C-alpha positions as CSV (number, residue, x, y, z in Angstrom):
1,M,237.5,-73.3,-27.0
2,A,236.2,-72.2,-30.5
3,H,236.3,-68.6,-31.6
4,Y,232.8,-67.4,-32.1
5,T,231.7,-64.5,-34.3
6,I,229.0,-62.8,-32.2
7,Y,226.2,-61.0,-34.0
8,H,223.9,-58.6,-32.1
9,V,220.4,-57.4,-33.1
10,L,220.1,-54.0,-31.5
11,P,217.6,-51.1,-31.5
12,H,218.7,-48.3,-33.8
13,E,217.8,-44.7,-34.5
14,G,214.3,-43.8,-35.5
15,G,212.8,-47.1,-34.3
16,S,214.7,-49.3,-36.7
17,W,216.9,-52.3,-35.9
18,E,220.5,-53.1,-36.8
19,V,222.8,-56.1,-37.0
20,R,226.2,-55.6,-35.7
21,R,229.1,-57.9,-35.0
22,E,230.6,-57.7,-31.5
23,R,233.6,-55.3,-31.1
24,T,232.6,-53.2,-34.1
25,R,230.9,-49.8,-34.3
26,Q,229.6,-50.1,-37.8
27,S,226.3,-51.8,-38.6
28,D,226.4,-54.9,-40.8
29,S,222.8,-54.1,-41.9
30,Q,219.8,-52.0,-40.8
31,H,216.2,-53.0,-41.0
32,T,212.7,-51.6,-40.4
33,R,211.5,-54.5,-38.4
34,K,213.2,-56.5,-35.6
35,A,212.2,-59.8,-37.3
36,E,214.0,-58.8,-40.5
37,A,217.1,-57.9,-38.5
38,A,217.0,-61.2,-36.6
39,Q,216.6,-63.2,-39.9
40,A,219.6,-61.4,-41.4
41,A,221.7,-62.0,-38.2
42,L,220.8,-65.7,-38.2
43,E,221.7,-66.1,-41.8
44,S,225.0,-64.5,-41.3
45,A,225.7,-66.6,-38.3
46,R,224.8,-69.8,-40.2
47,L,227.2,-68.9,-43.0
48,N,230.0,-68.0,-40.6
49,A,229.8,-70.7,-38.0
50,P,230.8,-71.1,-35.3
51,S,228.8,-68.1,-34.3
52,L,226.3,-66.7,-31.8
53,V,223.4,-64.4,-32.3
54,R,222.1,-62.2,-29.4
55,I,218.7,-60.6,-30.0
56,H,218.1,-57.6,-27.7
57,R,215.0,-55.8,-26.5
58,R,214.5,-52.1,-27.0
59,D,215.9,-51.6,-23.4
60,G,219.1,-53.3,-24.4
61,S,218.6,-56.5,-22.4
62,V,219.1,-59.8,-24.2
63,E,215.8,-61.4,-25.3
64,S,217.3,-64.6,-26.8
65,E,220.5,-66.2,-28.0
66,F,221.2,-68.7,-30.7
67,R,224.4,-70.6,-31.5
68,Y,225.7,-72.3,-34.7
69,A,228.4,-74.8,-34.1
70,A,230.9,-75.3,-37.0
71,E,230.1,-79.0,-37.4
72,T,226.3,-78.4,-37.2
73,S,226.0,-75.1,-39.1
74,Q,222.6,-76.2,-40.5
75,E,221.1,-76.7,-37.0
76,L,220.2,-73.8,-34.8
77,Q,220.6,-74.3,-31.1
78,S,218.8,-71.9,-28.7
79,V,220.9,-71.2,-25.7
80,A,218.6,-68.7,-23.9
Protein backbone atom coordinates (compact mmCIF):
# COMPACT_ATOMS: atom_id res chain seq x y z
CA MET A 1 0.00 0.00 0.00
CA ALA A 2 1.39 3.39 -1.01
CA HIS A 3 1.98 6.14 1.51
CA TYR A 4 -0.32 9.05 0.65
CA THR A 5 0.13 12.66 1.67
CA ILE A 6 -3.37 13.83 2.61
CA TYR A 7 -4.32 17.47 2.16
CA HIS A 8 -7.47 18.92 3.74
CA VAL A 9 -9.33 22.06 2.66
CA LEU A 10 -10.90 23.26 5.90
CA PRO A 11 -12.90 26.25 7.12
CA HIS A 12 -10.75 28.74 9.02
CA GLU A 13 -11.28 31.75 11.25
CA GLY A 14 -13.19 34.73 9.92
CA GLY A 15 -14.81 32.85 7.06
CA SER A 16 -11.56 32.02 5.26
CA TRP A 17 -10.30 28.58 4.19
CA GLU A 18 -7.05 26.78 4.86
CA VAL A 19 -5.04 23.96 3.32
CA ARG A 20 -3.51 21.65 5.90
CA ARG A 21 -1.72 18.34 5.62
CA GLU A 22 -3.10 15.54 7.78
CA ARG A 23 -1.42 15.12 11.17
CA THR A 24 -0.21 18.73 11.25
CA ARG A 25 -1.54 21.71 13.16
CA GLN A 26 -0.06 24.40 10.95
CA SER A 27 -1.76 25.61 7.78
CA ASP A 28 0.11 25.15 4.53
CA SER A 29 -1.81 28.15 3.18
CA GLN A 30 -4.86 30.33 3.87
CA HIS A 31 -7.30 31.68 1.31
CA THR A 32 -10.26 34.03 1.14
CA ARG A 33 -12.28 31.66 -1.03
CA LYS A 34 -12.83 27.93 -0.84
CA ALA A 35 -12.16 27.53 -4.56
CA GLU A 36 -8.71 29.13 -4.15
CA ALA A 37 -7.88 26.81 -1.25
CA ALA A 38 -9.06 23.79 -3.24
CA GLN A 39 -6.91 24.79 -6.21
CA ALA A 40 -3.85 25.20 -3.98
CA ALA A 41 -4.45 21.80 -2.35
CA LEU A 42 -4.91 20.10 -5.72
CA GLU A 43 -1.70 21.61 -7.06
CA SER A 44 0.25 20.52 -3.97
CA ALA A 45 -1.23 17.05 -4.27
CA ARG A 46 -0.29 16.81 -7.95
CA LEU A 47 3.29 17.80 -7.19
CA ASN A 48 3.56 15.39 -4.25
CA ALA A 49 1.85 12.27 -5.60
CA PRO A 50 0.77 9.83 -4.41
CA SER A 51 -1.62 12.05 -2.53
CA LEU A 52 -5.22 12.65 -1.58
CA VAL A 53 -7.23 15.89 -1.23
CA ARG A 54 -10.28 16.07 1.02
CA ILE A 55 -12.44 19.16 0.57
CA HIS A 56 -14.66 19.82 3.58
CA ARG A 57 -17.88 21.78 4.01
CA ARG A 58 -18.20 24.51 6.66
CA ASP A 59 -19.74 21.94 9.03
CA GLY A 60 -16.59 19.80 8.74
CA SER A 61 -18.11 16.97 6.70
CA VAL A 62 -16.27 15.83 3.56
CA GLU A 63 -17.72 17.29 0.36
CA SER A 64 -15.35 15.62 -2.11
CA GLU A 65 -12.09 13.68 -2.40
CA PHE A 66 -9.51 13.54 -5.16
CA ARG A 67 -6.51 11.23 -5.50
CA TYR A 68 -3.28 11.48 -7.46
CA ALA A 69 -1.46 8.21 -8.02
CA ALA A 70 2.32 8.36 -8.37
CA GLU A 71 2.31 6.91 -11.88
CA THR A 72 -0.55 9.15 -13.06
CA SER A 73 0.22 12.38 -11.25
CA GLN A 74 -1.10 14.35 -14.22
CA GLU A 75 -4.54 12.75 -13.94
CA LEU A 76 -7.00 13.60 -11.22
CA GLN A 77 -9.26 10.82 -10.00
CA SER A 78 -12.36 11.66 -8.00
CA VAL A 79 -13.00 9.11 -5.29
CA ALA A 80 -16.06 10.70 -3.73
